[in-house]
ZADODREN-961914 format. One record per residue (C-alpha): x, z, y. Coordinates in Angstrom, 2 decimals, decimal comma, always signed. Each point is the difference from the previous one (the first is absolute). Layout:
residues N
<node <X; Z; Y>>
...
This chain:
residues 460
<node <-125,93; +32,63; -125,08>>
<node <-2,16; +1,69; -2,69>>
<node <-1,65; -3,19; -1,16>>
<node <+3,35; -1,79; -0,12>>
<node <+0,81; +2,04; -3,08>>
<node <-3,64; +0,37; -1,52>>
<node <-2,54; -2,57; -0,96>>
<node <-2,69; -0,85; +2,65>>
<node <-2,74; +0,65; -2,44>>
<node <+1,59; +3,28; -1,31>>
<node <-2,61; +2,30; +1,62>>
<node <-3,00; -2,20; -0,79>>
<node <-0,93; +1,98; -3,19>>
<node <+0,06; +3,25; +1,88>>
<node <-2,46; -1,39; +2,64>>
<node <-2,51; -1,69; -2,26>>
<node <-3,36; +1,56; -1,30>>
<node <+1,94; +0,97; -3,19>>
<node <+2,77; +1,66; +1,77>>
<node <-0,57; +3,38; -1,66>>
<node <+0,51; -1,50; -3,50>>
<node <+2,99; -2,03; +1,21>>
<node <+1,78; +2,86; +1,39>>
<node <-0,74; +2,31; -3,13>>
<node <+1,22; -2,85; -2,18>>
<node <+3,20; -0,58; +1,95>>
<node <+0,76; +3,66; -0,04>>
<node <-0,85; +0,17; -3,77>>
<node <+2,42; -2,91; -0,67>>
<node <+2,84; +1,60; +2,08>>
<node <-0,18; +3,35; -1,69>>
<node <-0,93; -0,81; -3,56>>
<node <+0,73; -3,66; -0,95>>
<node <+2,52; -1,91; +2,14>>
<node <+3,13; +2,17; +0,03>>
<node <+3,71; -1,21; +0,26>>
<node <-0,46; -2,66; -2,60>>
<node <-2,48; -3,04; +0,11>>
<node <-3,12; +0,20; -2,30>>
<node <-1,39; -2,86; -2,11>>
<node <-2,92; -1,78; +1,60>>
<node <-2,20; +0,59; -3,01>>
<node <+0,64; +3,78; +0,07>>
<node <-0,72; +0,14; +3,72>>
<node <-3,28; -1,95; -0,41>>
<node <-1,05; +2,53; -2,68>>
<node <+0,88; +3,03; +2,21>>
<node <-1,87; -1,52; +2,89>>
<node <-2,99; -0,56; -2,21>>
<node <+0,05; +3,60; -1,21>>
<node <+0,24; +1,26; +3,60>>
<node <-2,96; -2,03; +1,28>>
<node <-2,09; +1,41; -2,84>>
<node <-0,62; +3,07; +1,97>>
<node <-1,20; -1,89; +3,11>>
<node <-3,30; -1,82; +0,75>>
<node <-0,03; -3,77; +0,40>>
<node <-0,68; +0,19; +3,91>>
<node <+3,02; +2,27; +0,29>>
<node <+2,32; -2,30; -1,92>>
<node <-1,12; -3,38; +1,33>>
<node <-1,58; +0,73; +3,27>>
<node <-1,67; -3,11; +1,45>>
<node <+1,76; -2,15; -2,66>>
<node <-2,23; -1,45; -2,72>>
<node <+0,44; +1,95; -3,34>>
<node <+1,21; -2,39; -2,90>>
<node <-2,12; +0,17; -3,06>>
<node <+3,09; +0,10; -2,38>>
<node <+1,65; +3,51; -0,28>>
<node <+3,42; -1,55; -0,38>>
<node <-0,46; -1,84; +3,28>>
<node <-1,45; +3,11; +1,77>>
<node <+3,24; +1,93; -0,50>>
<node <+2,04; -2,92; +1,07>>
<node <-1,72; -0,13; +3,46>>
<node <+1,76; +3,13; +1,36>>
<node <+3,32; -1,14; -1,51>>
<node <-0,22; -3,34; +1,81>>
<node <-1,10; +1,67; +3,17>>
<node <+3,09; +2,18; -0,08>>
<node <+2,30; -3,01; -0,82>>
<node <-1,34; -2,23; +2,65>>
<node <+0,29; +2,57; +2,82>>
<node <+3,60; +0,76; -0,88>>
<node <-0,18; +3,35; -1,59>>
<node <+1,18; -1,13; -3,60>>
<node <+2,48; -2,73; -1,07>>
<node <-0,42; -1,96; -3,18>>
<node <+3,07; -1,55; -1,76>>
<node <+1,25; -0,86; -3,49>>
<node <+2,59; +1,71; -2,10>>
<node <+0,78; -2,12; -3,13>>
<node <-3,34; -1,75; +0,16>>
<node <-1,87; +3,28; +0,28>>
<node <-1,94; +0,52; +3,26>>
<node <+0,88; +3,35; +1,60>>
<node <-1,33; +1,62; +3,21>>
<node <+1,64; +2,42; +2,52>>
<node <-0,71; +1,12; +3,52>>
<node <+1,36; -1,88; +2,98>>
<node <+3,07; +1,96; +1,35>>
<node <-1,16; +0,32; +3,44>>
<node <-3,56; +0,72; -1,04>>
<node <+1,31; +2,76; -2,38>>
<node <+1,71; +1,74; +2,94>>
<node <-3,32; -0,05; +1,97>>
<node <-1,89; +1,19; -3,02>>
<node <+2,36; +2,94; -0,55>>
<node <-0,82; +1,20; +3,63>>
<node <-3,71; -0,46; -0,50>>
<node <+0,27; +1,93; -3,38>>
<node <+1,91; +2,91; +1,82>>
<node <-2,63; +0,04; +2,65>>
<node <-2,88; +0,11; -2,50>>
<node <+1,62; +2,82; -1,87>>
<node <+0,42; +1,98; +3,18>>
<node <+3,51; +1,06; -0,72>>
<node <+0,97; +3,05; +1,89>>
<node <+3,52; +0,40; +1,61>>
<node <+2,20; +2,78; -0,78>>
<node <+1,37; +1,32; +3,30>>
<node <+2,66; +2,13; -1,77>>
<node <+1,05; -3,07; -1,84>>
<node <+0,14; -2,14; +3,23>>
<node <+2,07; +2,47; +1,86>>
<node <+2,35; +0,54; -2,88>>
<node <+0,47; -3,83; -0,34>>
<node <+1,14; -0,04; +3,65>>
<node <+2,27; +3,08; -0,54>>
<node <+1,44; -1,33; -3,24>>
<node <+0,80; -3,44; +1,66>>
<node <+1,66; +1,66; +2,96>>
<node <+2,12; +2,19; -2,12>>
<node <+0,99; -2,87; -2,43>>
<node <+0,94; -2,28; +2,87>>
<node <+2,02; +2,56; +1,91>>
<node <+1,87; +1,20; -3,21>>
<node <+1,22; -3,52; -0,95>>
<node <-0,56; -2,34; +3,02>>
<node <+2,17; -2,78; -1,39>>
<node <-2,08; -0,63; -3,14>>
<node <-3,43; +1,61; +0,80>>
<node <-0,96; -1,37; +3,35>>
<node <-3,10; -1,47; -1,44>>
<node <-1,39; +3,71; -0,53>>
<node <-0,17; +0,24; +3,84>>
<node <-2,31; -3,06; +0,32>>
<node <-2,08; +1,45; -2,83>>
<node <-0,22; +3,33; +1,89>>
<node <-1,17; -1,79; +3,14>>
<node <-2,69; -1,89; -1,96>>
<node <-1,11; +3,25; -1,72>>
<node <-0,24; +1,63; +3,42>>
<node <-2,15; -2,87; +1,40>>
<node <-2,41; +0,20; -3,09>>
<node <-0,17; +3,80; +0,42>>
<node <-0,99; -0,34; +3,71>>
<node <-2,58; -2,80; -0,88>>
<node <-1,71; +2,32; -2,59>>
<node <-0,22; +2,97; +2,39>>
<node <-1,55; -2,35; +2,72>>
<node <-2,30; -1,36; -2,73>>
<node <-1,12; +3,58; -0,80>>
<node <-1,14; +0,74; +3,40>>
<node <-1,68; -3,40; +0,34>>
<node <-1,83; +0,53; -3,31>>
<node <-1,25; +3,33; +0,97>>
<node <-1,31; -1,40; +3,29>>
<node <-1,77; -2,77; -1,92>>
<node <-1,79; +2,46; -2,32>>
<node <-0,88; +2,22; +2,94>>
<node <-1,83; -3,02; +1,79>>
<node <-1,76; -0,75; -3,35>>
<node <-1,25; +3,57; -0,24>>
<node <-1,17; +0,18; +3,69>>
<node <-1,95; -3,30; -0,43>>
<node <-1,74; +1,19; -3,16>>
<node <-3,64; +0,98; +0,79>>
<node <-0,54; +1,68; -3,34>>
<node <+1,37; +3,47; -0,18>>
<node <+0,57; +0,01; -3,72>>
<node <+1,82; -3,25; +0,16>>
<node <+2,19; +1,26; +2,91>>
<node <+0,95; +3,16; -2,04>>
<node <+0,78; -2,30; -3,03>>
<node <+2,14; -2,16; +2,17>>
<node <+1,86; +3,19; +1,33>>
<node <+0,77; +1,42; -3,45>>
<node <+0,78; -3,25; -1,86>>
<node <+1,67; -1,98; +2,47>>
<node <+1,49; +2,51; +2,51>>
<node <+0,80; +3,07; -2,03>>
<node <+0,86; -1,52; -3,34>>
<node <+1,76; -3,08; +1,07>>
<node <+1,86; +1,24; +3,12>>
<node <+0,02; +3,72; +0,29>>
<node <+0,85; +0,71; -3,67>>
<node <+2,07; -3,00; -0,73>>
<node <+2,02; -0,60; +3,15>>
<node <-0,71; +2,60; +2,80>>
<node <+0,57; +2,98; -2,29>>
<node <+3,45; -1,30; -1,07>>
<node <+1,17; +0,48; +3,64>>
<node <-1,08; +3,74; +0,10>>
<node <+1,23; +1,12; -3,47>>
<node <+2,71; +2,60; -0,55>>
<node <+2,17; -2,82; -1,15>>
<node <-0,42; -1,98; +3,13>>
<node <+1,91; -3,31; -0,35>>
<node <+1,12; +0,43; +3,69>>
<node <+2,43; +2,70; -0,98>>
<node <+2,55; -2,85; -0,45>>
<node <-0,82; -1,33; +3,41>>
<node <+2,76; +1,85; +1,72>>
<node <+2,50; -1,27; -2,55>>
<node <-0,94; -3,64; +0,52>>
<node <+0,18; +0,44; +3,89>>
<node <+3,42; +1,73; -0,15>>
<node <+1,52; -2,62; -2,40>>
<node <-1,28; -2,81; +2,11>>
<node <+1,42; +1,40; +3,27>>
<node <+3,42; +0,63; -1,75>>
<node <+0,14; -3,50; -1,28>>
<node <-0,78; -1,51; +3,39>>
<node <+2,80; +1,95; +1,50>>
<node <+2,50; -1,03; -2,60>>
<node <+1,39; -3,37; +1,16>>
<node <+2,32; -0,29; -3,02>>
<node <-3,05; +0,62; -2,36>>
<node <-2,08; -2,52; +1,85>>
<node <+2,69; -2,60; -0,35>>
<node <+0,52; +0,79; -3,71>>
<node <-3,76; -0,46; -0,61>>
<node <+0,08; -3,25; +2,11>>
<node <+3,03; -1,36; -2,04>>
<node <-2,01; +0,81; -3,26>>
<node <-3,01; -2,04; +1,44>>
<node <+2,33; -2,99; +0,86>>
<node <+1,67; +0,11; -3,33>>
<node <-3,44; +0,03; -1,76>>
<node <-1,32; -2,90; +2,01>>
<node <-2,63; +1,92; +2,01>>
<node <+1,66; -0,39; +3,36>>
<node <+1,74; -3,25; +1,40>>
<node <+2,93; +1,93; +1,71>>
<node <+1,18; +3,56; +0,61>>
<node <-1,82; +0,01; +3,47>>
<node <-3,30; -0,81; -1,46>>
<node <+0,57; +2,39; -2,89>>
<node <+0,75; +2,88; +2,40>>
<node <-3,12; -0,89; +1,97>>
<node <-2,07; +0,02; -3,08>>
<node <+1,30; +3,53; -1,30>>
<node <-0,55; +1,54; +3,54>>
<node <-3,48; -1,49; -0,03>>
<node <-0,88; +1,48; -3,49>>
<node <+1,25; +3,39; +1,03>>
<node <-1,87; -0,01; +3,34>>
<node <-3,00; -1,11; -2,00>>
<node <+0,22; +3,07; -2,24>>
<node <+0,44; +2,41; +3,00>>
<node <-2,97; -1,63; +1,66>>
<node <-2,26; +0,66; -2,84>>
<node <+0,92; +3,53; -0,85>>
<node <+0,36; +1,10; +3,68>>
<node <-3,44; -1,43; +0,94>>
<node <-2,07; +1,27; -2,81>>
<node <-1,56; +2,88; +1,80>>
<node <-2,36; -2,19; +2,19>>
<node <-1,39; -1,61; -3,29>>
<node <-0,44; +3,20; -1,69>>
<node <-1,86; +1,37; +3,15>>
<node <-2,32; -2,89; -0,19>>
<node <-0,80; +0,75; -3,66>>
<node <-0,59; +3,73; +0,75>>
<node <-2,33; -0,88; +2,88>>
<node <-2,20; -2,07; -2,28>>
<node <-0,15; +2,82; -2,53>>
<node <-0,93; +2,61; +2,53>>
<node <-2,55; -2,19; +1,64>>
<node <-1,86; -1,12; -3,18>>
<node <-0,02; +3,45; -1,50>>
<node <-1,46; +1,40; +3,01>>
<node <-2,80; -2,62; -0,03>>
<node <-0,71; +0,64; -3,63>>
<node <-0,06; +3,78; +0,53>>
<node <-2,53; -0,31; +2,92>>
<node <-2,07; -2,40; -2,12>>
<node <-0,15; +2,74; -2,85>>
<node <-0,71; +2,70; +2,50>>
<node <-2,89; -1,64; +1,38>>
<node <-1,24; -1,96; -3,08>>
<node <-3,34; +1,79; -0,12>>
<node <-2,51; -0,28; +2,66>>
<node <+0,17; +2,85; +2,30>>
<node <-2,86; +2,46; +0,08>>
<node <-0,75; +0,82; +3,73>>
<node <-2,07; +3,07; -0,93>>
<node <+2,86; +1,78; -1,62>>
<node <+1,13; +1,67; +3,17>>
<node <-3,43; +1,29; +0,93>>
<node <-0,70; +1,41; -3,33>>
<node <+3,29; +1,84; -0,25>>
<node <-0,65; +1,43; +3,63>>
<node <-3,47; +1,12; -1,03>>
<node <+1,29; +1,62; -3,14>>
<node <+2,59; +2,05; +1,95>>
<node <-2,78; +1,02; +2,51>>
<node <-2,10; +1,24; -2,72>>
<node <+2,87; +1,95; -1,72>>
<node <+0,90; +1,57; +3,49>>
<node <-3,61; +1,13; +0,49>>
<node <-0,04; +1,94; -3,45>>
<node <+0,08; +3,89; +0,50>>
<node <+1,43; +0,40; -3,47>>
<node <+3,12; -1,59; -1,52>>
<node <-0,92; -3,19; -1,73>>
<node <+0,42; -0,27; -3,73>>
<node <+3,30; -1,67; -0,88>>
<node <-0,07; -2,01; -3,26>>
<node <+2,47; +1,30; -2,58>>
<node <+1,77; -3,26; -0,27>>
<node <+0,96; +0,02; +3,75>>
<node <+3,32; +1,77; +0,51>>
<node <+1,30; +0,86; +3,42>>
<node <+3,54; +0,37; -1,34>>
<node <+0,51; -3,71; -0,30>>
<node <+0,67; -1,67; +3,43>>
<node <-2,70; -2,39; +0,95>>
<node <+0,54; -3,79; +0,27>>
<node <+1,79; -0,79; +3,17>>
<node <+2,40; -2,15; +1,84>>
<node <+2,67; +0,26; -2,82>>
<node <-2,28; -1,70; -2,47>>
<node <-0,68; -3,03; +2,15>>
<node <+1,54; -3,26; -0,92>>
<node <+2,94; -1,01; +2,17>>
<node <+1,34; -3,49; +0,14>>
<node <+3,54; -0,77; -1,31>>
<node <+2,57; +0,71; +2,54>>
<node <+2,24; -2,54; +1,35>>
<node <+3,53; -0,12; -1,45>>
<node <+2,43; +2,10; +1,80>>
<node <+2,68; -1,85; +1,98>>
<node <+3,24; -0,36; -2,00>>
<node <+2,76; +1,79; +1,85>>
<node <+2,76; -2,63; +0,33>>
<node <+3,47; +1,67; +0,01>>
<node <+2,67; -2,04; +1,72>>
<node <+2,86; -1,04; -2,18>>
<node <+3,23; +1,64; +0,96>>
<node <+2,75; -1,95; +1,57>>
<node <+2,83; -0,36; -2,56>>
<node <+3,52; +0,53; +1,26>>
<node <+2,06; -2,85; -1,66>>
<node <+3,49; +0,94; -0,97>>
<node <+2,61; -1,67; +1,93>>
<node <+1,93; -0,75; -3,18>>
<node <-3,03; -2,03; -1,26>>
<node <-0,03; -2,22; +3,20>>
<node <+3,79; -0,38; -0,32>>
<node <-0,39; -1,07; -3,63>>
<node <-2,80; -2,51; +1,08>>
<node <+2,16; -1,15; +2,73>>
<node <+3,05; -0,50; -2,27>>
<node <-2,05; -2,03; -2,67>>
<node <-1,35; -2,28; +2,78>>
<node <+3,56; -0,50; +1,09>>
<node <+1,26; -0,70; -3,43>>
<node <-2,84; -2,56; -0,57>>
<node <+0,83; -1,69; +3,29>>
<node <+3,66; -0,27; -0,82>>
<node <-0,30; -1,58; -3,62>>
<node <-2,89; -2,33; +1,04>>
<node <+1,27; -3,43; +1,00>>
<node <-2,12; -1,58; +2,66>>
<node <+0,39; -3,49; +1,87>>
<node <+0,84; +1,84; +3,14>>
<node <+2,98; +1,83; -1,76>>
<node <+1,24; -3,18; -1,50>>
<node <-0,27; -1,94; +3,26>>
<node <+1,80; +2,68; +2,00>>
<node <+2,82; +0,28; -2,55>>
<node <+0,50; -3,70; -0,05>>
<node <-0,12; -0,40; +3,81>>
<node <+2,65; +2,68; +0,28>>
<node <+2,28; -1,78; -2,46>>
<node <-0,68; -3,48; +1,31>>
<node <+0,44; +0,80; +3,58>>
<node <+2,50; -2,98; +0,48>>
<node <-2,36; -2,50; -1,73>>
<node <+2,55; -0,99; -2,70>>
<node <-0,99; +0,18; -3,78>>
<node <+0,78; +3,32; -1,67>>
<node <+1,33; +0,39; -3,43>>
<node <-1,19; +2,91; -2,05>>
<node <+3,45; +1,15; -0,91>>
<node <+0,84; +0,21; +3,67>>
<node <-2,74; +2,42; +0,78>>
<node <+1,11; +3,59; +0,62>>
<node <-2,32; +2,47; -1,53>>
<node <+0,12; +3,32; +2,02>>
<node <-2,51; +2,17; -1,83>>
<node <-2,83; +0,23; -2,38>>
<node <-2,48; -1,48; +2,50>>
<node <+2,16; -3,01; +0,31>>
<node <+0,30; -0,27; -3,58>>
<node <-3,83; +0,18; -0,58>>
<node <-0,36; -3,23; +2,10>>
<node <+3,15; -1,70; -1,04>>
<node <-0,97; -0,07; -3,71>>
<node <-3,24; -1,95; +0,81>>
<node <+1,80; -2,62; +2,19>>
<node <+0,52; -2,34; -2,92>>
<node <-3,87; -0,26; -0,32>>
<node <-0,71; -0,56; +3,55>>
<node <-1,61; -3,39; -0,63>>
<node <-2,67; +1,67; -2,28>>
<node <-0,44; +3,42; +1,66>>
<node <-3,23; +0,89; +1,52>>
<node <-1,70; -3,18; -1,25>>
<node <+2,59; -2,21; +1,72>>
<node <-0,54; +1,50; +3,43>>
<node <+3,70; -0,18; +0,90>>
<node <+0,72; -3,32; -1,68>>
<node <-0,87; -1,89; +3,22>>
<node <+2,71; +1,94; +2,05>>
<node <+2,81; +0,44; -2,54>>
<node <+1,48; -2,01; -2,83>>
<node <+2,03; +1,47; -2,88>>
<node <+2,50; -1,85; -2,16>>
<node <+1,14; +1,29; -3,40>>
<node <+3,73; -0,36; -0,87>>
<node <+1,76; -0,02; -3,28>>
<node <+2,47; +2,67; +1,04>>
<node <-0,62; +3,71; -0,54>>
<node <-0,57; +2,61; +2,51>>
<node <+1,56; +3,40; -0,61>>
<node <+0,04; +2,46; +2,92>>
<node <-0,26; +3,36; -1,67>>
<node <-3,78; +0,09; +0,36>>
<node <-0,99; -3,09; -2,00>>
<node <+1,40; -2,55; -2,30>>
<node <-2,04; -3,15; +0,01>>
<node <+0,41; -3,71; +0,96>>
<node <+1,01; -0,77; +3,43>>
<node <-2,26; -1,49; +2,63>>
<node <+0,07; -1,43; +3,44>>
<node <-2,90; +0,74; +2,57>>
<node <-0,62; -2,16; +3,25>>
<node <-2,48; -0,54; +2,51>>
<node <-2,18; -3,14; -0,30>>
<node <+0,43; -2,60; +2,74>>
<node <-3,30; +0,92; +1,74>>
<node <+0,82; +3,62; +0,02>>
<node <+3,62; -0,76; +1,16>>
<node <-1,33; -2,14; +2,83>>
<node <-2,43; +2,69; +1,13>>
<node <+2,82; +2,68; -0,27>>
């Protein structure tokens, strides 16, 4: 819950009659005064007094009574921010210092970013995704976190593209509701053209279009999803770094991140079509408004027809003014304004099917078989002991015959059977360590005896 982390009265200064001053003061303290280190209370009060000097008393105090003492007047906004949970006052060596509440600072950073109107670099967002993918796939054991960062960057990029279309539609509604023609033009050029067309929309149609990296992102994500060993290596890195509980959950997370990246970059066309539709529709409306801005003169057609009739009735050729040249073509259809054409559909070329070398498959199968043979599991230990304890009598380690390397991999762990796999086999088998030595050509270690426990023996 949001208010489980923030103070219940945190938004009260931003909803009071003096909210404009309170918001400006918070942003000023965030940017200029309260940085990484706390500030002395006296210095902060002086800074608040200097900032409030440029505001009127109603803007600073709202409906609250104005204290007659100047020192008390500058303390009123300070106490307001402390009581509502924006500021925290504490002491360092008997000196009172003030700093922002940690959770309130996070919220204020987002409000500051919104107030500044920061733009998003599409090229930077796409390169973040591409760089994260390349880094994760180049070193999956140590850089699996880069894949999660790439998925988050893709989500942020998609959210900004959606916000671009929504912001354009919002400005369009404001322009259409504006009854004043001059105000509607001002909204069009200041809000729509300057804020969206120049800053965001134009970025999508430049020569250095950031979507030139889109095919690389899609190709890398498809290749990673088809590489089972790569997915497993990324999952093992996530488990080792504590971002997944086990290998299954890690693989599920890796595949979800790759699928999210593919969903974003393969489904962008619909969002860009929505942006283009808003641009074409609004430019057509503004063009029609400009074309018919002046009141039409209904007598223009009649006067031109009468003039042509009068010229045709003349026996002699009319005098042509010297500044009129018939060598220049008259104004015609080519000079009329045409609305912005819709963006041409992008031709999607199917990726070719790659023929995987059989040697690569054989190498992957050999690696999987090697990993299986050198990995000791509870099932392998149980099968090995059941084959040796077929008669039910205890079995001494020096009496166990080792036929090959596979038997040796299991045999060398029998002395730790009561500790292996968090004691999973300790309830079925018992191991007794002896003082004699075991030397069988494979291993030189203290001898031991393995036997079934009574409950397991009765069940057998």
